[in-house]
C-alpha positions in Angstrom: 0.3 11.2 -12.9 -3.2 10.1 -13.8 -3.8 8.5 -10.4 -2.8 11.7 -8.7 -5.1 13.7 -10.9 -8.0 11.4 -10.0 -7.1 11.2 -6.3 -6.7 14.9 -5.9 -9.5 15.9 -8.3 -7.1 17.9 -10.5 -7.6 18.4 -14.3 -4.1 18.8 -15.7 -0.6 17.6 -15.3 0.4 21.2 -14.5 -2.1 21.2 -11.6 -0.4 18.0 -10.2 3.1 19.4 -10.7 2.1 22.8 -9.1 0.6 20.9 -6.0 3.8 19.0 -5.5 5.9 22.1 -5.9 3.7 23.9 -3.3 4.1 21.1 -0.8 7.9 21.2 -1.3 8.3 25.0 -1.1 6.0 25.4 1.8 7.8 22.7 3.9 11.1 24.5 3.4 9.5 27.8 4.0 7.8 26.9 7.2 11.2 25.4 8.6 13.0 28.7 7.5 10.4 30.9 9.3 10.6 28.8 12.4 14.4 29.2 12.8 14.3 32.9 13.8 11.3 32.3 16.0 13.0 29.6 18.0 16.1 31.9 18.2 14.0 34.8 19.4 12.5 32.4 22.1 16.1 31.6 23.2 15.7 27.9 21.9 18.7 26.7 20.0 20.1 23.2 19.2 23.4 24.2 20.9 21.8 25.1 24.2 18.8 22.8 24.4 18.7 19.1 24.5 17.7 17.5 21.2 14.8 15.7 23.0 13.3 19.2 23.9 14.6 21.3 20.8 13.2 19.1 18.0 9.7 18.5 19.4 9.3 22.2 20.2 10.6 23.1 16.8 8.2 20.6 15.1 5.3 22.0 17.1 6.2 25.5 15.9 6.5 24.4 12.3 3.2 22.7 12.2 1.0 25.9 12.5 3.3 27.9 10.4 3.0 25.2 7.6 -0.8 24.9 8.0 -1.2 28.7 7.8 1.1 29.4 4.9 0.0 26.3 2.8 -3.0 28.1 1.1 -1.0 31.3 0.6 1.8 29.5 -1.1 -0.8 27.5 -3.1 -2.4 30.8 -4.2 0.9 31.9 -5.7 0.7 28.8 -7.9 -3.0 29.1 -8.8 -4.0 26.3 -6.5 -5.8 28.2 -3.7 -9.0 26.3 -4.1 -7.3 22.9 -3.8 -5.2 23.8 -0.7 -8.1 25.6 1.0 -10.2 22.4 0.7 -7.1 20.3 1.8 -6.6 22.4 4.9 -10.3 22.2 5.9 -10.3 18.4 5.5 -7.0 18.0 7.3 -7.9 20.2 10.2 -11.4 18.6 10.5 -9.7 15.2 10.9 -7.6 16.7 13.7 -10.6 17.9 15.5 -10.5 21.6 14.4 -13.4 21.3 12.0 -15.3 23.9 14.2 -13.1 26.5 12.8 -14.9 26.2 9.4 -18.5 25.8 10.6 -20.9 28.8 10.0 
């Protein structure tokens, strides 16, 4: 627990637990939100090849996850951590221009 506190710059054990819970909840939430969207688009695992369905679904889940992560983090009092996490992560992917003034 101490290593995670140091690595993530957190102060308490609750902060570490909250961050882990947020990552878990948000992953499930993003997947849950993507399901009706893929259905709306007419993409289902029954009618689409798995080689097409799963990459499309993952491509859909990714922006949902990134968008909702700070929001779910806010519910657990960890907005500051997740906002910094998002900026760092998206900058590494080449989207840092989104956060420049």
